[in-house]
N, CA and C atoms as an extended XYZ file, in Angstrom:
480
Properties=species:S:1:pos:R:3:atomname:S:1:resname:S:1:resid:I:1 pbc="F F F"
N        19.214      -50.394       20.855 N   MET     1
C        19.972      -49.720       19.664 CA  MET     1
C        19.040      -49.030       18.868 C   MET     1
N        17.820      -49.686       18.522 N   LYS     2
C        16.685      -49.154       17.700 CA  LYS     2
C        16.166      -47.898       18.381 C   LYS     2
N        15.916      -48.045       19.543 N   LYS     3
C        15.604      -46.667       20.537 CA  LYS     3
C        16.388      -45.495       20.132 C   LYS     3
N        17.693      -45.714       20.120 N   ASP     4
C        18.778      -44.619       20.045 CA  ASP     4
C        18.553      -44.158       18.730 C   ASP     4
N        18.578      -44.932       17.545 N   CYS     5
C        18.148      -44.671       16.258 CA  CYS     5
C        17.135      -43.560       16.211 C   CYS     5
N        15.888      -43.827       16.902 N   HIS     6
C        14.540      -43.284       16.651 CA  HIS     6
C        14.834      -41.935       17.488 C   HIS     6
N        15.504      -41.853       18.346 N   ILE     7
C        15.672      -40.517       19.249 CA  ILE     7
C        16.554      -39.721       18.151 C   ILE     7
N        17.522      -40.262       17.803 N   VAL     8
C        18.521      -39.285       16.700 CA  VAL     8
C        17.807      -38.960       15.554 C   VAL     8
N        16.927      -39.669       15.044 N   ALA     9
C        16.097      -39.399       13.930 CA  ALA     9
C        14.994      -38.151       14.294 C   ALA     9
N        14.586      -38.354       15.436 N   VAL    10
C        13.569      -37.210       15.901 CA  VAL    10
C        14.423      -35.893       16.221 C   VAL    10
N        15.409      -36.034       16.685 N   LEU    11
C        16.258      -34.795       16.985 CA  LEU    11
C        16.770      -34.018       15.471 C   LEU    11
N        17.139      -34.806       14.734 N   LEU    12
C        17.466      -34.372       13.166 CA  LEU    12
C        16.333      -33.666       12.580 C   LEU    12
N        15.162      -34.225       12.760 N   ILE    13
C        13.806      -33.907       12.225 CA  ILE    13
C        13.783      -32.379       12.863 C   ILE    13
N        13.773      -32.381       14.361 N   VAL    14
C        13.667      -31.095       14.976 CA  VAL    14
C        14.554      -30.054       14.434 C   VAL    14
N        15.807      -30.387       14.534 N   MET    15
C        16.940      -29.544       14.119 CA  MET    15
C        16.898      -28.883       12.598 C   MET    15
N        16.212      -29.669       11.831 N   MET    16
C        16.083      -29.379       10.252 CA  MET    16
C        14.714      -28.420       10.298 C   MET    16
N        13.954      -28.586       11.122 N   ILE    17
C        12.847      -27.536       11.193 CA  ILE    17
C        13.371      -26.265       11.879 C   ILE    17
N        14.108      -26.172       12.885 N   SER    18
C        14.325      -25.146       13.718 CA  SER    18
C        15.331      -24.142       13.000 C   SER    18
N        16.356      -24.663       12.214 N   PHE    19
C        17.546      -23.997       11.901 CA  PHE    19
C        16.983      -23.053       10.532 C   PHE    19
N        16.329      -23.641        9.664 N   PRO    20
C        15.997      -22.358        8.724 CA  PRO    20
C        15.247      -21.177        9.297 C   PRO    20
N        14.439      -21.428       10.288 N   SER    21
C        13.723      -20.328       10.721 CA  SER    21
C        14.825      -19.264       11.704 C   SER    21
N        15.990      -19.832       11.810 N   CYS    22
C        16.920      -19.004       12.520 CA  CYS    22
C        17.494      -18.041       11.641 C   CYS    22
N        17.569      -18.473       10.337 N   ASN    23
C        18.436      -17.677        9.379 CA  ASN    23
C        17.488      -16.891        8.553 C   ASN    23
N        16.130      -17.119        8.905 N   SER    24
C        15.065      -16.099        8.150 CA  SER    24
C        15.381      -14.611        8.483 C   SER    24
N        15.212      -13.831        7.613 N   ASP    25
C        15.311      -12.263        7.939 CA  ASP    25
C        13.790      -12.026        7.997 C   ASP    25
N        13.158      -12.089        9.114 N   ASN    26
C        11.742      -11.779        9.272 CA  ASN    26
C        11.297      -10.522        9.189 C   ASN    26
N        11.915       -9.422        8.230 N   ASN    27
C        11.471       -8.181        8.008 CA  ASN    27
C        10.632       -7.983        6.983 C   ASN    27
N         9.256       -8.415        7.060 N   ASP    28
C         8.370       -8.447        5.935 CA  ASP    28
C         8.341       -7.063        5.359 C   ASP    28
N         8.386       -5.873        6.122 N   ASN    29
C         8.341       -4.435        5.531 CA  ASN    29
C         9.488       -3.872        4.900 C   ASN    29
N        10.638       -4.844        5.069 N   GLU    30
C        11.907       -4.161        4.579 CA  GLU    30
C        11.866       -4.841        3.206 C   GLU    30
N        12.482       -3.941        2.183 N   THR    31
C        13.136       -4.544        0.958 CA  THR    31
C        14.549       -4.394        0.621 C   THR    31
N        15.175       -5.056       -0.224 N   ASP    32
C        16.481       -5.092       -0.465 CA  ASP    32
C        16.791       -3.786       -0.865 C   ASP    32
N        18.019       -3.451       -0.880 N   ASN    33
C        18.410       -2.010       -1.040 CA  ASN    33
C        18.620       -1.774       -2.756 C   ASN    33
N        17.447       -1.980       -3.434 N   ASP    34
C        17.412       -1.796       -4.795 CA  ASP    34
C        16.731       -0.583       -5.064 C   ASP    34
N        16.700        0.378       -4.394 N   GLY    35
C        16.163        1.580       -4.800 CA  GLY    35
C        14.689        1.923       -4.111 C   GLY    35
N        14.337        0.668       -3.629 N   LYS    36
C        12.796        0.550       -2.935 CA  LYS    36
C        12.836        1.028       -1.549 C   LYS    36
N        11.832        1.858       -1.039 N   ILE    37
C        11.838        2.398        0.170 CA  ILE    37
C        11.840        1.193        1.155 C   ILE    37
N        12.454        1.385        2.342 N   THR    38
C        12.445        0.338        3.593 CA  THR    38
C        11.851        0.950        4.630 C   THR    38
N        11.696        0.229        5.630 N   THR    39
C        11.210        0.608        6.949 CA  THR    39
C        12.054        1.444        7.643 C   THR    39
N        13.297        1.463        7.442 N   SER    40
C        14.224        2.354        8.084 CA  SER    40
C        14.246        3.610        7.525 C   SER    40
N        13.719        3.923        6.131 N   ASP    41
C        13.271        5.072        5.554 CA  ASP    41
C        12.153        5.846        6.118 C   ASP    41
N        11.329        5.275        6.742 N   VAL    42
C        10.052        5.841        7.360 CA  VAL    42
C        10.182        5.970        8.595 C   VAL    42
N        10.125        7.186        9.069 N   LYS    43
C        10.588        7.577       10.462 CA  LYS    43
C         9.319        8.171       10.954 C   LYS    43
N         8.397        7.323       11.442 N   ASN    44
C         7.145        7.793       11.959 CA  ASN    44
C         7.229        7.798       13.597 C   ASN    44
N         7.152        8.737       14.194 N   PRO    45
C         7.456        8.740       15.995 CA  PRO    45
C         6.187        8.251       16.410 C   PRO    45
N         5.163        8.120       15.880 N   ILE    46
C         3.826        7.804       16.680 CA  ILE    46
C         4.267        6.491       17.610 C   ILE    46
N         3.975        6.609       18.749 N   SER    47
C         3.872        5.334       19.663 CA  SER    47
C         2.789        5.040       20.441 C   SER    47
N         2.777        4.043       21.085 N   ALA    48
C         1.546        3.414       22.007 CA  ALA    48
C         1.019        4.470       22.977 C   ALA    48
N         2.191        5.181       23.485 N   ASP    49
C         1.744        6.058       24.558 CA  ASP    49
C         0.998        7.320       24.187 C   ASP    49
N         0.957        7.595       22.947 N   GLY    50
C         0.276        8.855       22.081 CA  GLY    50
C         0.916       10.329       22.770 C   GLY    50
N         2.073       10.192       23.110 N   LYS    51
C         2.844       11.366       23.634 CA  LYS    51
C         3.751       11.990       22.483 C   LYS    51
N         3.416       11.580       21.289 N   SER    52
C         4.346       12.092       20.189 CA  SER    52
C         3.795       13.339       19.556 C   SER    52
N         4.586       14.218       19.047 N   ASP    53
C         4.525       15.574       18.555 CA  ASP    53
C         3.829       15.187       16.894 C   ASP    53
N         2.550       15.559       16.851 N   MET    54
C         1.922       14.932       15.461 CA  MET    54
C         2.190       16.051       14.499 C   MET    54
N         2.492       17.224       14.904 N   SER    55
C         2.915       18.336       13.823 CA  SER    55
C         4.058       17.931       12.972 C   SER    55
N         5.258       16.918       13.457 N   SER    56
C         6.138       16.552       12.594 CA  SER    56
C         5.940       15.524       11.590 C   SER    56
N         4.790       14.963       11.702 N   LEU    57
C         4.320       13.902       10.713 CA  LEU    57
C         3.926       14.365        9.323 C   LEU    57
N         4.048       13.657        8.470 N   PRO    58
C         3.883       13.980        7.065 CA  PRO    58
C         1.983       13.814        7.138 C   PRO    58
N         1.354       14.531        6.206 N   GLU    59
C        -0.029       14.453        6.258 CA  GLU    59
C        -0.387       14.777        5.007 C   GLU    59
N        -1.424       13.691        4.242 N   PHE    60
C        -2.144       14.069        3.042 CA  PHE    60
C        -2.966       15.205        3.085 C   PHE    60
N        -3.158       15.977        1.889 N   ASP    61
C        -4.508       16.738        1.827 CA  ASP    61
C        -4.777       16.510        0.477 C   ASP    61
N        -5.925       15.674        0.360 N   PHE    62
C        -6.563       15.277       -0.932 CA  PHE    62
C        -7.806       16.320       -1.108 C   PHE    62
N        -7.743       17.115       -2.155 N   PRO    63
C        -8.995       17.953       -2.410 CA  PRO    63
C       -10.291       17.127       -2.900 C   PRO    63
N        -9.916       15.843       -3.623 N   VAL    64
C       -10.743       14.901       -3.951 CA  VAL    64
C       -10.521       13.615       -3.485 C   VAL    64
N       -11.344       12.799       -2.753 N   LYS    65
C       -11.028       11.544       -2.431 CA  LYS    65
C       -11.857       10.509       -3.080 C   LYS    65
N       -13.012       10.827       -3.807 N   GLU    66
C       -13.767       10.125       -4.537 CA  GLU    66
C       -14.246       10.675       -5.788 C   GLU    66
N       -14.122       10.143       -6.960 N   TYR    67
C       -14.385       10.400       -8.125 CA  TYR    67
C       -15.435        9.683       -8.925 C   TYR    67
N       -16.418       10.348       -9.650 N   ASN    68
C       -17.559        9.690      -10.112 CA  ASN    68
C       -17.138        9.916      -11.799 C   ASN    68
N       -16.834        8.916      -12.583 N   PHE    69
C       -16.602        8.878      -14.062 CA  PHE    69
C       -17.950        9.194      -14.663 C   PHE    69
N       -19.066        8.952      -14.158 N   GLY    70
C       -20.447        8.978      -14.749 CA  GLY    70
C       -20.695        7.802      -15.569 C   GLY    70
N       -21.171        8.142      -16.819 N   THR    71
C       -21.651        6.963      -17.688 CA  THR    71
C       -20.299        6.420      -18.432 C   THR    71
N       -20.132        5.297      -18.479 N   VAL    72
C       -18.737        4.835      -19.254 CA  VAL    72
C       -19.554        3.601      -20.272 C   VAL    72
N       -18.998        3.411      -21.518 N   ILE    73
C       -19.283        2.340      -22.308 CA  ILE    73
C       -18.664        0.991      -21.951 C   ILE    73
N       -19.383       -0.034      -21.644 N   GLN    74
C       -18.328       -0.988      -21.619 CA  GLN    74
C       -17.093       -1.381      -22.618 C   GLN    74
N       -16.050       -1.713      -21.906 N   GLY    75
C       -14.799       -1.725      -22.592 CA  GLY    75
C       -14.015       -0.726      -22.579 C   GLY    75
N       -14.475        0.473      -22.421 N   GLU    76
C       -13.507        1.560      -22.049 CA  GLU    76
C       -12.589        1.564      -21.092 C   GLU    76
N       -11.645        2.220      -21.277 N   LYS    77
C       -10.631        2.399      -19.946 CA  LYS    77
C       -10.661        3.817      -19.757 C   LYS    77
N       -11.016        4.364      -18.412 N   VAL    78
C       -11.026        5.595      -18.044 CA  VAL    78
C        -9.971        5.609      -16.814 C   VAL    78
N        -9.590        6.989      -16.713 N   ALA    79
C        -8.488        7.247      -15.645 CA  ALA    79
C        -8.775        8.595      -15.044 C   ALA    79
N        -8.401        8.689      -13.561 N   TYR    80
C        -8.343        9.856      -12.947 CA  TYR    80
C        -7.174       10.007      -12.187 C   TYR    80
N        -6.811       11.216      -11.996 N   THR    81
C        -5.693       11.322      -11.069 CA  THR    81
C        -5.764       12.392       -9.871 C   THR    81
N        -5.882       11.466       -8.949 N   PHE    82
C        -5.883       12.110       -7.547 CA  PHE    82
C        -4.587       12.950       -7.230 C   PHE    82
N        -4.914       14.238       -6.938 N   THR    83
C        -3.456       15.072       -6.546 CA  THR    83
C        -3.840       15.416       -5.082 C   THR    83
N        -2.665       15.362       -4.241 N   PHE    84
C        -2.513       15.678       -2.880 CA  PHE    84
C        -1.300       16.649       -2.694 C   PHE    84
N        -1.472       17.286       -1.460 N   THR    85
C        -0.288       18.095       -0.915 CA  THR    85
C         0.191       17.476        0.565 C   THR    85
N         1.371       17.401        0.580 N   ASN    86
C         1.768       17.100        1.798 CA  ASN    86
C         1.919       18.159        2.638 C   ASN    86
N         0.826       18.376        3.548 N   VAL    87
C         0.598       19.565        4.739 CA  VAL    87
C         1.076       19.051        6.072 C   VAL    87
N         2.101       18.103        6.000 N   GLY    88
C         2.724       17.832        7.410 CA  GLY    88
C         3.970       18.310        7.476 C   GLY    88
N         4.804       17.889        8.534 N   GLY    89
C         5.836       18.495        8.886 CA  GLY    89
C         6.935       17.767        8.475 C   GLY    89
N         7.093       16.662        7.644 N   SER    90
C         8.094       15.820        7.114 CA  SER    90
C         7.944       15.244        5.972 C   SER    90
N         8.874       14.425        5.287 N   ASP    91
C         8.871       14.084        4.055 CA  ASP    91
C         7.750       12.832        4.105 C   ASP    91
N         6.815       13.058        3.053 N   LEU    92
C         5.501       12.027        2.938 CA  LEU    92
C         6.151       10.743        2.052 C   LEU    92
N         6.193        9.518        2.415 N   ILE    93
C         6.570        8.445        1.531 CA  ILE    93
C         5.395        7.472        1.287 C   ILE    93
N         5.107        7.372        0.125 N   ILE    94
C         4.027        6.538       -0.071 CA  ILE    94
C         4.693        5.064       -0.471 C   ILE    94
N         4.388        3.941        0.580 N   ASN    95
C         4.980        2.713        0.395 CA  ASN    95
C         4.321        1.573       -0.566 C   ASN    95
N         3.050        1.926       -0.740 N   ASN    96
C         2.227        1.063       -1.727 CA  ASN    96
C         0.800        1.649       -1.950 C   ASN    96
N         0.272        1.344       -2.983 N   VAL    97
C        -1.024        1.726       -3.275 CA  VAL    97
C        -1.887        0.366       -3.935 C   VAL    97
N        -2.709       -0.175       -3.220 N   LYS    98
C        -3.568       -1.465       -3.744 CA  LYS    98
C        -4.927       -1.162       -3.916 C   LYS    98
N        -5.483       -1.643       -5.277 N   ALA    99
C        -6.728       -1.610       -5.591 CA  ALA    99
C        -7.648       -2.722       -5.222 C   ALA    99
N        -8.740       -2.385       -4.956 N   SER   100
C        -9.673       -3.497       -4.585 CA  SER   100
C        -9.973       -4.705       -5.505 C   SER   100
N        -9.674       -4.385       -6.735 N   CYS   101
C       -10.124       -5.207       -7.883 CA  CYS   101
C        -8.986       -5.213       -8.735 C   CYS   101
N        -8.856       -6.110       -9.745 N   GLY   102
C        -7.721       -6.340      -10.726 CA  GLY   102
C        -8.117       -5.430      -12.038 C   GLY   102
N        -9.346       -4.849      -12.035 N   CYS   103
C        -9.910       -4.065      -13.135 CA  CYS   103
C        -9.355       -2.627      -12.937 C   CYS   103
N        -8.865       -2.507      -11.885 N   THR   104
C        -8.300       -1.121      -11.300 CA  THR   104
C        -6.807       -0.855      -11.109 C   THR   104
N        -6.085       -0.189      -11.673 N   THR   105
C        -4.485       -0.142      -11.638 CA  THR   105
C        -4.155        1.189      -11.356 C   THR   105
N        -3.406        1.354      -10.071 N   PRO   106
C        -2.760        2.625       -9.515 CA  PRO   106
C        -1.393        2.703      -10.013 C   PRO   106
N        -0.956        3.909      -10.251 N   THR   107
C         0.422        4.422      -10.002 CA  THR   107
C         0.622        5.575       -9.393 C   THR   107
N         1.724        5.777       -8.888 N   TRP   108
C         1.877        7.018       -8.053 CA  TRP   108
C         3.166        7.516       -7.901 C   TRP   108
N         3.432        8.876       -7.200 N   THR   109
C         4.649        9.364       -6.948 CA  THR   109
C         5.369        8.337       -6.037 C   THR   109
N         6.553        8.112       -6.549 N   LYS   110
C         7.495        7.204       -5.975 CA  LYS   110
C         8.444        7.725       -4.986 C   LYS   110
N         8.890        9.054       -5.153 N   LYS   111
C         9.760        9.783       -4.347 CA  LYS   111
C         9.333       10.381       -3.303 C   LYS   111
N        10.137       10.578       -2.298 N   PRO   112
C         9.508       11.308       -0.969 CA  PRO   112
C         9.099       12.707       -1.507 C   PRO   112
N         7.976       13.244       -0.890 N   ILE   113
C         7.260       14.379       -1.173 CA  ILE   113
C         7.579       15.058        0.102 C   ILE   113
N         8.114       16.244       -0.111 N   ALA   114
C         8.503       17.064        0.816 CA  ALA   114
C         7.379       17.909        1.508 C   ALA   114
N         7.354       18.592        2.863 N   PRO   115
C         6.080       19.359        3.095 CA  PRO   115
C         6.061       20.594        2.222 C   PRO   115
N         4.723       20.639        1.844 N   GLY   116
C         4.362       21.771        1.032 CA  GLY   116
C         4.391       21.341       -0.564 C   GLY   116
N         5.062       20.173       -0.706 N   ASP   117
C         5.013       19.806       -2.376 CA  ASP   117
C         3.814       18.784       -2.734 C   ASP   117
N         3.595       18.655       -3.968 N   LYS   118
C         2.425       17.803       -4.391 CA  LYS   118
C         2.748       16.502       -4.937 C   LYS   118
N         1.976       15.694       -4.942 N   GLY   119
C         2.132       14.282       -5.523 CA  GLY   119
C         0.885       13.921       -6.243 C   GLY   119
N         0.896       12.784       -6.862 N   GLU   120
C        -0.172       12.346       -7.641 CA  GLU   120
C        -0.414       10.674       -7.565 C   GLU   120
N        -1.701       10.278       -7.547 N   ILE   121
C        -1.711        8.872       -7.754 CA  ILE   121
C        -3.055        8.751       -8.826 C   ILE   121
N        -2.558        8.121       -9.916 N   GLU   122
C        -3.402        7.751      -11.072 CA  GLU   122
C        -4.080        6.592      -10.948 C   GLU   122
N        -5.424        6.535      -11.060 N   ILE   123
C        -6.194        5.286      -11.005 CA  ILE   123
C        -6.678        5.013      -12.585 C   ILE   123
N        -6.353        3.848      -12.962 N   VAL   124
C        -7.153        3.382      -14.570 CA  VAL   124
C        -8.049        2.275      -14.115 C   VAL   124
N        -9.157        2.523      -14.607 N   PHE   125
C       -10.153        1.570      -14.559 CA  PHE   125
C       -10.732        0.823      -16.003 C   PHE   125
N       -10.649       -0.312      -16.005 N   ASN   126
C       -10.855       -0.993      -17.290 CA  ASN   126
C       -12.329       -1.649      -17.013 C   ASN   126
N       -13.434       -1.123      -17.859 N   SER   127
C       -14.767       -1.548      -17.782 CA  SER   127
C       -15.000       -2.896      -18.580 C   SER   127
N       -14.099       -3.471      -18.977 N   GLN   128
C       -14.185       -4.552      -20.030 CA  GLN   128
C       -14.777       -5.900      -19.062 C   GLN   128
N       -15.929       -6.390      -19.448 N   GLY   129
C       -16.601       -7.413      -18.877 CA  GLY   129
C       -17.591       -6.882      -17.678 C   GLY   129
N       -17.603       -5.698      -17.541 N   ARG   130
C       -18.538       -5.086      -16.138 CA  ARG   130
C       -19.642       -4.441      -16.733 C   ARG   130
N       -20.736       -4.334      -15.869 N   GLN   131
C       -21.859       -3.552      -16.519 CA  GLN   131
C       -22.698       -3.082      -15.018 C   GLN   131
N       -23.443       -1.970      -15.270 N   GLY   132
C       -24.040       -1.617      -14.091 CA  GLY   132
C       -23.179       -0.558      -13.314 C   GLY   132
N       -23.677       -0.336      -12.137 N   GLU   133
C       -23.002        0.551      -11.139 CA  GLU   133
C       -21.869       -0.236      -10.682 C   GLU   133
N       -20.616        0.476      -10.644 N   GLN   134
C       -19.579        0.018      -10.187 CA  GLN   134
C       -18.879        1.150       -9.114 C   GLN   134
N       -18.488        0.404       -8.030 N   LYS   135
C       -17.600        1.203       -7.022 CA  LYS   135
C       -16.315        0.615       -6.689 C   LYS   135
N       -15.231        1.097       -6.717 N   LYS   136
C       -13.988        0.581       -6.520 CA  LYS   136
C       -13.302        1.493       -5.605 C   LYS   136
N       -12.303        0.800       -4.837 N   SER   137
C       -11.648        1.566       -3.846 CA  SER   137
C       -10.076        1.288       -4.024 C   SER   137
N        -9.246        2.380       -3.449 N   VAL   138
C        -7.792        2.079       -3.597 CA  VAL   138
C        -7.343        2.557       -2.359 C   VAL   138
N        -6.566        1.728       -1.691 N   ASN   139
C        -5.814        2.141       -0.543 CA  ASN   139
C        -4.270        2.359       -0.690 C   ASN   139
N        -4.076        3.658       -0.106 N   VAL   140
C        -2.783        4.037       -0.115 CA  VAL   140
C        -1.959        4.111        1.132 C   VAL   140
N        -0.915        3.298        1.118 N   PHE   141
C        -0.148        3.117        2.464 CA  PHE   141
C         0.943        3.977        2.503 C   PHE   141
N         1.048        4.721        3.450 N   ALA   142
C         2.156        5.814        3.847 CA  ALA   142
C         2.505        5.986        5.079 C   ALA   142
N         3.665        6.870        5.328 N   ASN   143
C         4.133        6.906        6.751 CA  ASN   143
C         3.392        8.036        7.321 C   ASN   143
N         2.057        8.205        7.015 N   THR   144
C         1.218        9.141        7.651 CA  THR   144
C         0.487        8.339        8.858 C   THR   144
N        -0.408        9.443        9.773 N   GLN   145
C        -1.165        8.692       10.710 CA  GLN   145
C        -2.339        9.049       10.629 C   GLN   145
N        -3.478        8.366       10.356 N   PRO   146
C        -3.302        6.984       10.013 CA  PRO   146
C        -2.530        6.620        8.774 C   PRO   146
N        -2.079        5.299        8.761 N   ASN   147
C        -1.058        4.936        7.877 CA  ASN   147
C        -1.755        4.481        6.395 C   ASN   147
N        -3.032        4.411        6.274 N   THR   148
C        -3.849        4.033        5.223 CA  THR   148
C        -4.827        5.051        4.965 C   THR   148
N        -4.848        5.405        3.679 N   THR   149
C        -5.916        6.416        3.096 CA  THR   149
C        -6.921        5.952        1.782 C   THR   149
N        -7.898        5.657        2.075 N   GLU   150
C        -8.811        5.279        0.896 CA  GLU   150
C        -9.145        6.269        0.025 C   GLU   150
N        -9.014        5.919       -1.335 N   LEU   151
C        -9.632        6.945       -2.419 CA  LEU   151
C       -10.626        5.794       -3.073 C   LEU   151
N       -11.585        6.601       -3.619 N   ARG   152
C       -12.634        5.696       -4.312 CA  ARG   152
C       -13.111        6.328       -5.844 C   ARG   152
N       -13.349        5.178       -6.626 N   ILE   153
C       -14.025        5.804       -7.794 CA  ILE   153
C       -15.200        5.122       -7.987 C   ILE   153
N       -16.345        5.678       -8.899 N   ASN   154
C       -17.453        5.027       -9.423 CA  ASN   154
C       -17.778        5.355      -10.634 C   ASN   154
N       -18.836        4.460      -11.175 N   CYS   155
C       -19.164        4.736      -12.526 CA  CYS   155
C       -20.468        4.076      -12.698 C   CYS   155
N       -21.336        4.274      -14.028 N   ASN   156
C       -22.194        3.365      -14.266 CA  ASN   156
C       -21.852        2.830      -15.757 C   ASN   156
N       -21.859        1.669      -15.980 N   ILE   157
C       -21.344        0.985      -17.027 CA  ILE   157
C       -22.627        0.819      -17.940 C   ILE   157
N       -22.554        1.005      -19.229 N   VAL   158
C       -23.811        0.645      -20.102 CA  VAL   158
C       -22.863       -0.080      -21.442 C   VAL   158
N       -23.815       -0.923      -22.007 N   THR   159
C       -23.519       -1.410      -23.308 CA  THR   159
C       -23.707       -0.514      -24.451 C   THR   159
N       -23.082       -0.436      -25.465 N   LYS   160
C       -23.227        0.173      -26.684 CA  LYS   160
C       -24.382        0.053      -27.530 C   LYS   160
């Protein structure tokens, strides 16, 4: 009798662990339909076989990918807006922009950028608590190939 109870207990534990994973929606790249871009919106035809038409993909053209603020007084916030043109063959969609440091805050064009249109990525750098030479990067994630583009800012922070 005790052996049967142990078997039932083990089966219950296995079922409790297994069933929640069956219901989980494991689409990490998709978001709820609350106005955010989902993976179904990004139609990137690149496949592992490499036989796709690259001219139909969106493509960034950044005149400037690295910006030097020069000398910055400690505590100042400085900003630079990187502009780009979509020189590809379909709408360019920026999914996310992530800074390498909490002192750097990005904002970007959220709507799809049609071929030939321009967009912006503004980077604000807060020099509070920092000194000397600073080099920061921002990764732009989009439906381009490759899907990540790096932008960089740098400066030299001095105390007043």
